[in-house]
N, C-alpha and C positions, 0 to 999 in steps of 0.2 A: 730260289732265292736268286731270279734276274739281279745283276750286277749294272748299275746305270754310271757311265761315265757325265759327270757334270760338260756344261759348256765349256765354263774358265780353260777346265784342263784341255779337251778338244781342243780348243783353241790355239793356246799356246802352242801344248803340241804339236799344230799344224803348221806353229809358226813357226818353229824349228825347225821342219822338216823344207819348209824352203830356203832359210834363211842356209841350213846345212846345202841344201844344192845350188843356194847362188855361190858359196863358198867353191864349191866344185863347179859351178859351168867358169867361174873367174879361172880357175888354175887351167881351162884347155888352154891346150899348147897352139890353141890358132888364134888364141884370143887375140894377142897380138899384135898379131899384122892380119887382123881382120877388120877393117875400119867398122865396119856397118854391125857386126856381131859387138862387137866391142859398146858401141853407144845402145843397142838393143839391152845388156847388161846393165847398163848403168841407167836404164829406164825403169830396166825391173828393182832396181834400188830404192828411186825413186819411188816408185808405185807402191811398195812395199811401206817405203818411210812416209807418207801420207797417211796411211787406213793403222797404224798406230806402232810397226814389225820394228823393234829394234834389232835395225840391223850395221850395226856399231861391227862386227865382229868382221863389216869387208870391209875399214877404213880403209888399211892398208891397200891393199885391190884400189877403192876407189880415189886414192892420192895417186897409184898408179895411170889409173884410167885421166887423168889429170893430165897426161902427157901426149897431147893433141893440138891438132889446129882447131879442130870442130871447135867454130863457138856453141853450138847448142849442148855438147857437153858439157864442154869448158862453166855453160852455167849451169847444168846439173849438178856436175862434180862438185863447185861454188856450194852451191846451194846444201848437200847434204854434209859439207865441210863444217857451214855457220851451223850447221842443225847439232852435229853431235858436238861440235867445240865443247861448248858450257856447262854437259853433262858429260863431257869424258876430256877432261884438262893434259886428262897422262897423252891419247891418243893426240888434239891438237899442236903437237911437236912437232907431229911426223909429217906436218902438211906445210909448216910453216915457209919452209925452204922453198919448198914450191912453189907458194903465192909468191914471195918473195925474189925467184925468179920469174915468174909469169909478167911483175911489178916492168920488167923490164924491154919486156918483150916486143918487136920493132912491127907490132901491129897494137894500135893503140885501143882499139874497143876489148883485145885480150887485157892493155896493159888498164884501163880501167873499172874492168872487171874483178880483177887482181886486187883493186886496191880495196875496191867497193868490199868485195872478200875479207880480204883479209883487217878491215880496219870494225867487218861484225859479227867477229867472234867474241866476243865481250869476255876477257879474260885481261884483267888489268894486268895480268906481271908479263903479257904479252904483247903489253903496246908500248913496248922497246922497239919490234919489230917496227911498229907501222914505222917510227917516225921516220927515218931517212926515204921509206916510201912516197910519204905522204909531201914530204919537205921536194923531193925530183918532182912530184907532180903537179906541185905548185906552175912548175917553169916548163912545164911538158906543154908540146908545138901543140896538143892536141886537146880543144876545148873538152871534150868529154871527157878527157882524163885531169884537167884544172879541175871542173866543179868537180868532180870523183873526190880530187884531193882533200878540195876546201871542205865539201862534208864529212870526209875522214880526219881533219883535224875538231869537227863540233865532235864527232865520236872519242876521238882520244883523248877530248879536254873533257869529258864527260864519265868519262873509266878510268883516268891516270892525269888529272889537271896540272901536276907538277911536270908534265911535259911538252905542255904551252907556253912558249915563254915569248918576250919580247919579241923575239926574230920573227916567229911564227906570227906574233899578230900582225907584225909590220906588213908581213907575204904579204896578210889578209885582206890590207885598207888598200896597197898596192892594186888585188885584184879586185877596187871596188872600181877600178877606172877600165878592168879587164875590155878587150872590145866586142868580147862574146855576153850576151846577153843572162844568159844563162848562169856564166860563170860570176859575174853581180850579182846578178841575182844570191846567189848560193851565200855568195861572204859575205851580204845584209845578215841571212838568214843565219849564219854561222858566226857574226860580231857582233851581233847584241845578243847570239846564246853564253859565247864563252865570257862578256863584258856585260853579262847581267848583272853584277853588285857594282859594277860600275851606272849602270843605268843605262846601258845601250853601251853601241858604238858612237864616237863622234861625228859630226855634221858638216865639214868645212864648203863653202860654197863653192870650192870646185868639185865638189862629191858631190854635193847639192846638187850641179849644175848636171853633172853626168847621168844622174839617177835617173833626175828631171825628164832626159835626154831618151830615157830604155824606157820608162816607165811604163811607155803605152805598147813595147813590141811581147814583155814582159809574160807570162803566162797570168793565170788571175789571182794563187797565192803567188807568188809574185809583188805583181799590181802592190798585193795588200799589205805585203812586209816594209815596198818602199816607202808607200804614200805613209803609213803611219812610224818610219822613223822618220823622213819629211816632216813632221809633224813637230821638230825638236827644234827645224830651223828657220831661224826666223833673220828672213834677208832685210835689207833697206828698203826705203821708198824707192827710189832709182829701180831697182831687179824685184820689184813687189808683183807687178804687174807680167814681168815674161815670165814668172815663173808658176804665174796661175794659168796662163797661157799653155804652156809647157806641158802640166797635168789636165788640161780641158779634156780630153781625147778619152778622156777614162766616167765619167763624168757618164757616159753614152754605154760604160761598161755595163753586161748582161747581170755583172754580179755586184746585187745588194750591196756589202761587205766595199766594194771597190767605193760602187757610186759613195756610198755613205763616209769612207774615210776623203774622198772627195770634195763631200761636201765640207765636210772639218775642218782642208783647207785652207777653202777659200771663207771658209768663218774667223778664221786667225787672222 
């Protein structure tokens, strides 16, 4: 009688072989000195991961592969680390020091990517490691890092609310007046999320004026967030027409939600 091997068994066996091959590939003595070969290995890992293959056995090798100046390789390694952190919390401890180190890199792109990765680990017991990088990121000179830090605060609040204290909230209020529109917009989103139980962020005349000045520069999602927040602001008779003129350009937006919110402000 013929013996048949099930497709599931064959699939699992093939994947075990592929992972074993990957492990051997990473142990190649020339890998650390050959950047192109190392990137190729990392891409293979990500390719298998997207196919549903458990490539967690190469976790330590991927952590070491993050020691590179290649932005592409950094992104791929961070993607891998975030993917396996939640299902392998014991392994995620191995990457914390690497990510924290990258949060202080001289390249703002790497700082921002590392901060986004460490805030995406989704492990409450590791969130204490996010606090210093997030606080430093809010004061970073690079807009990309600042806007990433703002959203990191929102993620931190979701997983470990106790870490978001009054100091963090005050920082975020300061970020509303940031000269970079994306930073200010992210701050609106973060504050409304963090202060949801209190009805969202407070809107002072200074904040309202700044948001009305930048609303036309924001992306459509940001415009919606700003206009929704401005609905809480009640200008006096001497400033109401100036306020309406500031948000007038939003009326011609291609986004129906933006137009509707704009009309809602006019009606208010």
